[in-house]
C-alpha positions as CSV (number, residue, x, y, z in Angstrom):
1,F,124.9,106.8,120.0
2,V,125.7,106.8,123.6
3,S,126.8,103.4,124.9
4,V,124.9,102.0,127.8
5,Q,126.4,99.7,130.5
6,L,124.1,96.7,131.1
7,V,124.7,93.8,133.4
8,L,124.1,90.6,131.4
9,S,122.5,87.8,133.3
10,L,123.0,85.1,130.8
11,S,122.2,81.5,131.8
12,R,124.9,80.2,129.5
13,R,127.6,82.7,130.5
14,S,128.8,84.5,133.6
15,A,127.5,88.0,134.2
16,D,129.7,90.9,133.1
17,Y,129.4,94.4,131.9
18,V,129.1,95.0,128.1
19,D,128.6,98.1,126.0
20,I,125.3,97.6,124.1
21,L,124.6,99.9,121.1
22,P,121.4,99.9,119.1
23,A,121.8,98.6,115.5
24,A,121.6,101.2,112.8
25,L,118.4,101.3,110.8
26,W,120.2,100.7,107.5
27,R,121.7,97.5,108.9
28,R,118.3,96.3,110.0
29,F,116.9,97.1,106.6
30,F,119.5,95.1,104.7
31,A,119.3,92.2,107.2
32,M,115.5,92.1,106.7
33,L,116.0,92.2,102.9
34,I,118.3,89.1,103.1
35,D,115.9,87.3,105.3
36,I,112.9,88.1,103.0
37,L,114.8,86.7,100.1
38,L,115.4,83.5,102.0
39,L,111.8,83.4,103.2
40,C,110.5,84.0,99.7
41,S,112.5,81.0,98.4
42,A,110.8,78.8,101.0
43,V,107.3,80.2,100.3
44,Y,107.9,79.9,96.5
45,W,107.9,76.1,96.9
46,V,104.6,76.1,98.8
47,F,103.0,78.1,96.0
48,Q,104.7,75.9,93.4
49,A,103.0,72.9,95.0
50,N,99.7,74.7,94.8
51,V,100.3,75.4,91.1
52,I,101.1,71.8,90.4
53,L,97.9,70.7,92.2
54,G,96.1,73.2,89.9
55,I,97.6,71.7,86.8
56,F,96.4,68.2,87.7
57,G,92.8,69.5,88.1
58,L,93.0,69.8,91.9
59,G,93.2,73.6,91.8
60,N,89.5,74.0,92.2
61,V,88.4,77.3,94.0
62,A,86.7,75.2,96.6
63,L,90.0,73.7,97.5
64,F,91.6,77.0,98.2
65,P,90.9,76.8,102.0
66,I,92.3,73.3,102.1
67,L,95.5,74.5,100.3
68,L,95.8,77.4,102.6
69,V,95.5,75.2,105.7
70,A,98.0,72.8,104.1
71,S,100.5,75.7,103.7
72,L,100.3,76.7,107.3
73,P,102.7,74.0,108.6
74,V,105.3,75.2,106.2
75,L,104.9,78.8,107.4
76,V,105.1,77.7,111.0
77,A,108.2,75.6,110.2
78,V,109.9,78.7,108.6
79,N,109.0,80.7,111.6
80,A,110.4,78.1,113.9
81,V,113.7,78.0,111.9
82,F,114.1,81.8,112.2
83,A,113.2,81.6,115.9
84,F,115.9,78.9,116.2
85,F,118.5,81.3,114.7
86,I,117.4,84.1,116.9
87,S,117.5,82.1,120.1
88,G,120.7,80.3,119.3
89,T,124.2,81.4,120.1
90,R,124.4,83.7,117.1
91,R,121.3,85.6,118.3
92,G,120.2,86.5,114.8
93,T,118.8,85.4,111.5
94,P,121.1,84.8,108.6
95,G,120.6,88.4,107.4
96,M,121.5,89.7,110.9
97,I,124.6,87.6,111.0
98,V,125.7,89.0,107.7
99,M,125.0,92.6,108.8
100,R,126.6,92.0,112.2
101,I,123.6,92.7,114.4
102,R,121.9,90.5,116.9
103,I,118.7,90.3,119.0
104,V,118.8,90.4,122.8
105,D,116.2,90.6,125.5
106,V,115.8,94.1,127.0
107,D,118.1,93.0,129.9
108,G,120.8,91.9,127.4
109,S,120.2,88.2,127.8
110,I,119.8,85.6,125.0
111,L,116.2,85.1,123.9
112,T,114.3,82.0,124.6
113,F,112.9,80.0,121.7
114,R,109.4,80.9,122.8
115,K,110.1,84.6,122.9
116,A,111.9,84.5,119.5
117,F,108.9,82.6,118.1
118,L,106.5,85.2,119.5
119,R,108.7,88.0,118.1
120,N,108.4,86.5,114.6
121,I,104.6,86.3,114.9
122,A,104.5,90.0,116.0
123,L,106.8,90.8,113.0
124,A,104.4,89.1,110.6
125,F,101.6,91.2,112.2
126,N,103.6,94.4,111.7
127,L,104.3,93.6,108.1
128,N,100.5,93.1,107.5
129,L,100.0,96.6,108.9
130,F,101.8,98.0,105.8
131,G,105.0,98.4,107.8
132,F,103.7,101.1,110.2
133,G,105.1,99.0,113.1
134,I,108.5,99.0,111.5
135,L,108.5,102.7,111.0
136,S,108.2,103.2,114.7
137,A,111.9,102.4,114.9
138,M,112.7,105.9,113.6
139,F,111.1,107.4,116.6
140,S,112.4,105.1,119.3
141,K,115.6,105.9,121.3
142,W,116.8,102.3,120.9
143,N,115.5,101.9,117.3
144,Q,112.8,99.5,118.5
145,T,110.1,98.5,116.1
146,L,106.6,97.8,117.3
147,H,107.2,94.0,117.4
148,D,110.4,94.6,119.5
149,Q,108.4,96.7,121.9
150,M,105.6,94.1,122.1
151,V,107.9,91.3,123.2
152,G,110.6,93.3,124.9
153,T,113.6,92.8,122.6
154,L,116.5,95.0,121.3
155,V,118.4,94.7,118.0
156,V,122.0,95.7,118.8
157,R,125.4,95.7,117.2
158,A,127.1,92.4,117.4
């Protein structure tokens, strides 16, 4: 890959020139795999609570919409935690930290919490499209997935 000189206009740091290289797709894949394993452990407890409610006779089919709505705060909280990681000083999720990649705005700056939260919602949307939005990274110069393009972010080497 050819390195690109970008001027970083970070609110927390002085502006300087930095080489920014796109993250390799295999690094992104393994980072996502680590994050999915962490996310699955959180979602497991939500479903476990639904099973326990079912054991005690509260698992009526009519209650499914109520259980789904009750699960939404947990999913929003998990999204917020991942957005906190992305918008923090490490600029990435736990999987990204392990794989030495990070997420930056297209101008190279640290993401705001709001933008990181929206990126995660766009990622969930892409995953529900059977991964077609993620496959777009193979055809992008900067390995941008559809959700990266939607919110204007880059995944780069740390």
